[in-house]
C-alpha positions as CSV (number, residue, x, y, z in Angstrom):
1,X,0.0,0.0,0.0
2,X,1.0,3.6,-0.6
3,X,-0.1,6.1,2.1
4,X,-0.7,9.8,1.5
5,X,-2.2,12.4,3.9
6,X,-5.7,11.7,2.7
7,X,-5.9,8.0,2.1
8,X,-4.1,4.7,1.6
9,X,-3.7,3.4,-1.9
10,X,-3.4,-0.3,-2.6
11,X,-1.6,-1.2,-5.8
12,X,-1.3,-4.4,-7.8
13,X,2.1,-5.2,-9.3
14,X,2.6,-7.2,-12.4
15,X,6.0,-8.4,-13.6
16,X,5.9,-9.0,-17.3
17,X,8.0,-11.7,-18.9
18,X,10.8,-10.1,-20.9
19,X,11.2,-12.9,-23.5
20,X,9.7,-11.9,-26.8
21,X,7.5,-15.0,-26.9
22,X,5.5,-13.5,-24.0
23,X,5.1,-10.0,-25.4
24,X,1.8,-10.5,-27.1
25,X,0.3,-11.6,-23.7
26,X,1.1,-8.2,-22.2
27,X,-2.0,-6.8,-23.8
28,X,-4.1,-8.5,-21.1
29,X,-2.7,-6.0,-18.5
30,X,-1.4,-3.0,-20.4
31,X,-4.3,-0.6,-19.7
32,X,-4.8,3.1,-19.4
33,X,-5.3,2.8,-15.6
34,X,-1.7,1.9,-14.9
35,X,1.7,3.2,-14.0
36,X,4.5,1.5,-15.9
37,X,8.0,0.9,-14.6
38,X,10.5,0.0,-17.3
39,X,13.7,-1.4,-15.8
40,X,16.8,-1.5,-18.0
41,X,20.4,-2.6,-17.4
42,X,22.9,0.2,-16.7
43,X,25.7,-2.0,-18.3
44,X,24.0,-2.1,-21.7
45,X,23.4,0.5,-24.4
46,X,20.0,1.7,-25.6
47,X,19.8,-0.9,-28.4
48,X,20.6,-3.8,-26.1
49,X,18.0,-2.6,-23.7
50,X,15.5,-1.9,-26.6
51,X,14.3,1.3,-24.9
52,X,12.4,2.5,-28.0
53,X,10.7,-0.9,-28.4
54,X,9.5,-1.1,-24.8
55,X,8.4,2.5,-24.7
56,X,6.4,2.0,-28.0
57,X,4.8,-1.1,-26.6
58,X,3.7,0.7,-23.5
59,X,2.3,3.6,-25.6
60,X,0.5,1.2,-27.9
61,X,-1.5,-0.5,-25.2
62,X,-1.3,2.0,-22.3
63,X,-1.9,5.2,-24.2
64,X,-0.8,8.2,-22.2
65,X,-0.3,6.3,-18.9
66,X,2.7,7.5,-16.9
67,X,6.0,5.7,-17.2
68,X,9.0,5.6,-14.8
69,X,12.3,4.5,-16.4
70,X,14.6,2.8,-14.0
71,X,18.3,2.2,-14.8
72,X,19.3,-0.7,-12.5
73,X,22.7,-2.2,-11.6
74,X,24.5,1.1,-11.4
75,X,26.9,-0.6,-8.9
76,X,28.3,-2.5,-11.9
77,X,28.7,0.5,-14.2
78,X,26.8,3.8,-14.3
79,X,25.8,5.0,-17.8
80,X,23.7,8.1,-18.2
81,X,20.9,8.1,-20.7
82,X,20.0,10.9,-23.1
83,X,17.4,12.2,-20.7
84,X,16.4,15.4,-22.5
85,X,15.8,13.6,-25.7
86,X,13.8,10.8,-24.0
87,X,11.6,13.3,-22.2
88,X,11.0,15.2,-25.4
89,X,10.1,12.1,-27.4
90,X,8.0,10.4,-24.7
91,X,5.8,13.0,-23.0
92,X,4.3,10.4,-20.6
93,X,7.8,9.7,-19.2
94,X,7.6,11.0,-15.6
95,X,11.0,10.2,-14.3
96,X,14.4,8.5,-15.0
97,X,15.9,7.0,-11.9
98,X,19.2,5.2,-11.3
99,X,19.3,2.3,-8.8
100,X,21.2,-0.7,-7.5
101,X,19.2,-3.5,-6.0
102,X,22.5,-4.9,-4.6
103,X,23.5,-1.8,-2.6
104,X,20.1,-0.1,-2.2
105,X,21.3,3.1,-3.9
106,X,18.4,5.0,-5.4
107,X,15.7,2.7,-4.0
108,X,14.4,5.4,-1.7
109,X,14.1,7.8,-4.6
110,X,12.3,5.1,-6.6
111,X,9.8,4.6,-3.8
112,X,9.1,8.3,-3.6
113,X,8.7,8.6,-7.4
114,X,6.2,5.7,-7.3
115,X,4.1,7.2,-4.5
116,X,4.2,10.7,-6.0
117,X,3.3,9.6,-9.5
118,X,0.5,7.2,-8.4
119,X,-1.0,9.9,-6.1
120,X,-1.4,12.3,-9.1
121,X,-3.1,9.8,-11.4
122,X,-6.6,11.1,-12.1
123,X,-8.6,7.9,-11.4
124,X,-6.8,6.9,-8.2
125,X,-9.1,8.9,-6.0
126,X,-12.3,7.9,-7.8
127,X,-15.0,7.0,-5.4
128,X,-16.3,3.4,-5.7
129,X,-19.7,2.5,-4.1
130,X,-19.5,0.5,-0.9
131,X,-21.5,-2.3,-2.3
132,X,-19.2,-2.6,-5.3
133,X,-16.2,-2.8,-2.9
134,X,-18.0,-5.6,-1.0
135,X,-18.4,-7.6,-4.2
136,X,-14.7,-7.0,-5.0
137,X,-13.7,-8.2,-1.5
138,X,-15.9,-11.3,-1.7
139,X,-14.4,-12.2,-5.0
140,X,-10.9,-12.0,-3.6
141,X,-12.0,-14.1,-0.6
142,X,-13.3,-17.0,-2.6
143,X,-9.8,-18.2,-3.4
144,X,-10.8,-19.6,-6.8
145,X,-9.1,-19.1,-10.2
146,X,-12.4,-18.7,-12.0
147,X,-16.2,-18.6,-11.4
148,X,-19.2,-18.4,-13.7
149,X,-20.8,-15.1,-14.5
150,X,-23.9,-16.5,-12.9
151,X,-22.0,-16.8,-9.6
152,X,-20.7,-13.3,-10.0
153,X,-24.3,-12.1,-10.4
154,X,-25.3,-14.0,-7.2
155,X,-22.6,-12.0,-5.3
156,X,-24.0,-8.8,-6.8
157,X,-27.5,-9.9,-5.8
158,X,-26.4,-10.4,-2.2
159,X,-25.2,-6.8,-2.2
160,X,-28.5,-5.6,-3.8
161,X,-26.8,-4.7,-7.1
162,X,-29.7,-5.7,-9.2
163,X,-29.5,-3.9,-12.5
164,X,-27.8,-5.9,-15.3
165,X,-26.1,-2.8,-16.7
166,X,-24.7,-1.9,-13.3
167,X,-23.3,-5.4,-12.8
168,X,-21.7,-5.3,-16.3
169,X,-20.1,-1.9,-15.4
170,X,-18.7,-3.4,-12.2
171,X,-17.3,-6.4,-14.1
172,X,-15.6,-4.0,-16.5
173,X,-14.2,-1.9,-13.7
174,X,-12.7,-5.1,-12.0
175,X,-11.3,-6.0,-15.4
176,X,-9.7,-2.6,-15.9
177,X,-8.3,-2.7,-12.3
178,X,-6.6,-6.0,-13.0
179,X,-8.6,-7.7,-10.2
180,X,-10.4,-10.0,-12.6
181,X,-10.7,-10.6,-16.3
182,X,-14.0,-10.8,-18.0
183,X,-14.6,-10.7,-21.8
184,X,-18.2,-9.5,-22.0
185,X,-18.0,-8.7,-25.7
186,X,-17.2,-12.3,-26.7
187,X,-20.3,-14.5,-26.4
188,X,-18.2,-17.7,-26.1
189,X,-16.1,-16.3,-23.3
190,X,-18.6,-14.2,-21.4
191,X,-20.0,-17.2,-19.4
192,X,-16.8,-17.4,-17.3
193,X,-15.7,-14.6,-15.0
194,X,-12.0,-15.1,-14.4
195,X,-10.9,-14.2,-10.9
196,X,-7.2,-14.6,-11.3
197,X,-5.5,-12.9,-14.2
198,X,-2.5,-15.0,-13.3
199,X,-4.6,-18.1,-14.2
200,X,-4.6,-16.9,-17.8
201,X,-1.0,-15.8,-18.1
202,X,0.4,-18.8,-16.2
203,X,-1.6,-21.2,-18.5
204,X,-0.6,-19.4,-21.7
205,X,3.1,-19.1,-20.6
206,X,3.2,-22.8,-19.9
207,X,1.7,-23.6,-23.3
208,X,4.2,-21.3,-25.1
209,X,7.1,-22.9,-23.2
210,X,6.1,-26.5,-23.8
211,X,9.1,-28.4,-25.3
212,X,6.8,-30.4,-27.6
213,X,5.6,-27.2,-29.2
214,X,8.9,-25.4,-29.8
215,X,9.7,-24.8,-33.5
216,X,6.4,-26.5,-34.4
217,X,3.6,-24.4,-33.2
218,X,0.9,-27.1,-33.7
219,X,-1.2,-27.7,-30.6
220,X,-3.9,-30.4,-30.5
221,X,-6.5,-29.9,-27.7
222,X,-5.5,-33.3,-26.2
223,X,-2.0,-32.1,-25.6
224,X,-3.1,-29.3,-23.3
225,X,-3.8,-31.7,-20.5
226,X,-0.2,-33.1,-20.7
227,X,1.2,-29.5,-20.4
228,X,-1.0,-27.9,-17.8
229,X,-1.7,-28.8,-14.2
230,X,-4.9,-30.8,-14.4
231,X,-6.1,-29.6,-11.0
232,X,-5.8,-25.9,-11.7
233,X,-6.7,-26.3,-15.4
234,X,-9.5,-28.9,-15.6
235,X,-10.3,-30.4,-18.9
236,X,-13.5,-28.4,-19.5
237,X,-11.4,-25.2,-19.4
238,X,-8.8,-26.2,-21.9
239,X,-10.7,-25.1,-25.0
240,X,-11.8,-21.9,-23.1
241,X,-8.1,-21.0,-22.5
242,X,-7.4,-21.5,-26.2
243,X,-10.4,-19.3,-27.1
244,X,-8.9,-16.5,-25.1
245,X,-5.7,-16.9,-27.1
246,X,-7.8,-16.8,-30.2
247,X,-9.5,-13.6,-29.1
248,X,-6.1,-11.9,-28.7
249,X,-4.9,-13.4,-32.0
250,X,-2.2,-15.5,-30.4
251,X,-3.3,-18.6,-32.3
252,X,-5.9,-19.9,-34.7
253,X,-7.7,-23.2,-35.4
254,X,-6.5,-25.5,-38.1
255,X,-8.9,-27.4,-40.3
256,X,-7.9,-30.5,-38.4
257,X,-10.3,-31.4,-35.5
258,X,-9.6,-29.5,-32.3
259,X,-6.1,-28.4,-33.3
260,X,-4.6,-24.9,-33.1
261,X,-1.5,-23.2,-34.5
262,X,0.6,-20.6,-32.6
263,X,2.5,-18.4,-35.0
264,X,5.2,-17.3,-32.4
265,X,6.2,-21.0,-32.1
266,X,6.7,-21.6,-35.8
267,X,10.1,-22.4,-37.2
268,X,12.2,-19.2,-37.6
269,X,13.6,-20.2,-41.0
270,X,11.7,-19.5,-44.2
271,X,11.0,-22.8,-46.0
272,X,11.7,-23.5,-49.6
273,X,8.8,-22.9,-52.0
274,X,8.3,-21.9,-55.6
275,X,8.4,-18.2,-56.4
276,X,9.4,-16.2,-59.5
277,X,13.1,-15.5,-59.5
278,X,14.5,-12.0,-59.1
279,X,11.2,-10.6,-58.0
280,X,11.0,-7.6,-55.7
281,X,8.4,-6.5,-53.2
282,X,5.4,-4.8,-54.6
283,X,4.5,-3.0,-51.3
284,X,6.2,-2.2,-48.0
285,X,5.2,-0.8,-44.6
286,X,7.9,1.0,-42.7
287,X,7.5,1.2,-38.9
288,X,9.2,3.4,-36.4
289,X,9.2,0.2,-34.2
290,X,7.8,-3.1,-35.7
291,X,6.0,-4.8,-32.9
292,X,6.5,-8.6,-33.3
293,X,2.8,-9.4,-32.7
294,X,1.7,-7.6,-35.9
295,X,2.9,-10.3,-38.3
296,X,1.5,-13.1,-36.1
297,X,-1.9,-11.4,-35.8
298,X,-2.0,-10.9,-39.6
299,X,-1.2,-14.6,-40.0
300,X,-4.1,-15.5,-37.7
301,X,-6.6,-13.2,-39.5
302,X,-5.7,-14.6,-43.0
303,X,-4.9,-18.2,-42.1
304,X,-7.8,-19.5,-44.3
305,X,-5.9,-18.2,-47.4
306,X,-2.5,-19.7,-46.6
307,X,-1.0,-21.3,-49.7
308,X,0.0,-25.0,-49.2
309,X,0.6,-24.5,-45.5
310,X,3.7,-22.3,-46.2
311,X,4.3,-20.2,-43.0
312,X,7.1,-19.5,-40.7
313,X,7.6,-17.3,-37.7
314,X,8.1,-14.1,-39.6
315,X,6.1,-14.7,-42.7
316,X,3.6,-16.7,-44.8
317,X,2.3,-17.1,-48.3
318,X,-1.3,-16.5,-49.3
319,X,-3.3,-17.6,-52.4
320,X,-6.7,-16.4,-53.6
321,X,-8.4,-16.5,-57.0
322,X,-5.3,-16.8,-59.2
323,X,-2.9,-14.6,-57.2
324,X,-0.4,-15.2,-54.4
325,X,1.2,-13.0,-51.9
326,X,4.3,-13.5,-49.8
327,X,4.3,-11.5,-46.6
328,X,7.4,-11.1,-44.5
329,X,8.3,-9.2,-41.4
330,X,11.9,-7.9,-41.8
331,X,12.7,-7.1,-38.2
332,X,16.1,-5.7,-38.7
333,X,14.6,-3.0,-40.9
334,X,11.4,-2.5,-39.0
335,X,9.2,-3.2,-42.0
336,X,6.8,-5.6,-43.5
337,X,7.3,-6.4,-47.2
338,X,4.7,-7.9,-49.6
339,X,5.6,-9.8,-52.8
340,X,2.8,-10.5,-55.4
341,X,2.5,-13.1,-58.1
342,X,-0.3,-14.1,-60.5
343,X,-3.1,-12.3,-62.3
344,X,-2.7,-8.5,-62.0
345,X,-6.3,-7.7,-61.1
346,X,-6.3,-10.5,-58.5
347,X,-3.0,-9.4,-57.1
348,X,-4.5,-5.9,-56.4
349,X,-7.5,-7.5,-54.7
350,X,-5.3,-9.7,-52.5
351,X,-3.1,-6.8,-51.6
352,X,-6.2,-4.8,-50.7
353,X,-7.3,-7.6,-48.4
354,X,-3.9,-7.7,-46.7
355,X,-3.8,-3.9,-46.3
356,X,-7.3,-3.8,-44.8
357,X,-6.4,-6.4,-42.2
358,X,-3.2,-4.5,-41.4
359,X,-5.1,-1.3,-41.0
360,X,-7.4,-2.9,-38.4
361,X,-4.4,-4.3,-36.6
362,X,-2.6,-0.9,-36.6
363,X,-5.8,0.8,-35.3
364,X,-5.6,-1.4,-32.2
365,X,-2.3,0.2,-31.2
366,X,-2.2,3.8,-29.9
367,X,0.5,6.0,-31.4
368,X,1.8,3.4,-33.9
369,X,4.0,5.1,-36.5
370,X,3.8,3.4,-39.9
371,X,4.0,4.6,-43.5
372,X,3.3,2.8,-46.8
373,X,5.9,2.7,-49.6
374,X,5.9,1.3,-53.2
375,X,9.3,0.0,-54.5
376,X,10.5,1.4,-57.8
377,X,10.5,-1.5,-60.3
378,X,14.0,-2.6,-61.4
379,X,15.6,0.1,-59.2
380,X,15.9,-1.6,-55.8
381,X,16.2,-0.5,-53.0
382,X,14.5,2.8,-54.0
383,X,10.9,3.3,-52.9
384,X,8.3,6.0,-53.0
385,X,5.7,6.9,-50.4
386,X,2.3,5.5,-51.5
387,X,0.6,8.8,-50.7
388,X,3.1,10.7,-52.7
389,X,2.6,8.4,-55.6
390,X,-1.1,9.2,-55.6
391,X,-0.3,13.0,-55.6
392,X,2.2,12.5,-58.5
393,X,-0.6,10.8,-60.6
394,X,-2.2,14.3,-60.9
395,X,0.9,15.6,-62.7
396,X,1.4,13.1,-65.5
397,X,2.4,9.5,-66.2
398,X,6.2,10.0,-66.3
399,X,7.8,11.8,-63.5
400,X,11.6,12.2,-62.8
401,X,12.6,10.4,-59.6
402,X,16.1,11.8,-58.7
403,X,16.9,9.2,-56.1
404,X,17.4,6.6,-58.7
405,X,18.1,8.8,-61.7
406,X,15.1,7.4,-63.6
407,X,11.5,8.3,-64.6
408,X,8.6,6.4,-63.1
409,X,5.4,5.5,-64.9
410,X,3.2,6.8,-62.1
411,X,-0.1,5.4,-63.3
412,X,1.4,1.9,-64.1
413,X,3.0,1.8,-60.7
414,X,-0.1,3.0,-58.9
415,X,-2.4,0.7,-60.8
416,X,-0.4,-2.3,-59.6
417,X,-1.1,-1.6,-56.0
418,X,-4.2,0.6,-55.5
419,X,-7.5,-0.9,-54.4
420,X,-9.3,-2.3,-57.4
421,X,-12.3,0.1,-57.2
422,X,-10.6,3.1,-55.7
423,X,-9.6,5.1,-58.8
424,X,-7.5,8.0,-57.6
425,X,-10.0,9.3,-55.1
426,X,-7.9,8.5,-52.1
427,X,-7.6,10.6,-49.0
428,X,-4.1,12.1,-48.9
429,X,-2.1,12.8,-45.9
430,X,0.2,15.8,-46.0
431,X,3.8,15.3,-47.2
432,X,6.4,14.8,-44.6
433,X,9.0,17.6,-44.9
434,X,7.9,18.1,-48.5
435,X,9.7,15.0,-49.5
436,X,8.6,12.2,-51.8
């Protein structure tokens, strides 16, 4: 608990797994009602600590929630960060502190910063009805990992909380506070009110770490009972847990009966498959930070179009109506590249489908920086912004492109990638720095 002159504030602490395989599960708890403490190693540089990645991940799920950046292990080497630049780039960064858990140096300052920041968060002093608190305390006292929503309503009834909308609001509040997870918007999940968020993460972490799944990613329902503790995870909840993973696009069902595929556990190497030689990407998306869950979620959404089962951890091949698309996440360059093959009209249609799904995925992240580019044919690695290409179409069909010392056929290039029915009536964003 944190005490201030007016009240005592009780906080819940969540320690997120740092391994990349766990990152997609962080969305269960990264909410707008949280304070985030990012701990980095004083002995490593910014790239090794992946500061930009973690700060982007927090911003994507937590919005403008405050962040404290803690540089630990200063007893083994003190390295100052570019603090002014970090504060300018991340307005929600409320403090940068230097600590040593070994010697205790800086721990007092960290405690003070935690208390001070939490006390100033706008929702901390929100008044909660006494009857609501009684339900919350009864839930905590049950000592169960999960209960049915009917049981939750019985607890509400005992506290004379009778209106269904009020009960739903209370369930959502408990979800936002991290006291319990409830997925009211999903009809197949709404019947269970999960008391322990740890029940979800512990179960999913164990599935992701199962030796039999490593580099394969295929999970038959019958295998779950061999991986998870059968007392804490009874058989009738196995499929429910997988449905939660489906909801967050961590896996998808295969056509085989009761079998799921987990993209993050696929083999890392791209398999051999037939593709036209010397082809170059038709479309690219450049990210300030490419979050690894994006390619996996795209794979989940489009899995029914996978061509001959060709998929690996960072990519997959799609086929639909005489066209194919090869989609790859190039992590070292923070971009997703898309190759197309087949009938030109169907290629455009397939690309439009991919872009539409990516747009929806992008919209689920706050403050995600991404731009679309079109490679110049036969002039790799030169690219042009998609929005700029649309603007150039108004000037003529052959435009000098000084970066590669060539002229580009604007309409031909645009026609290969624009949505089939869009024409040129596309909403244009302003040019960045006036550059193409």
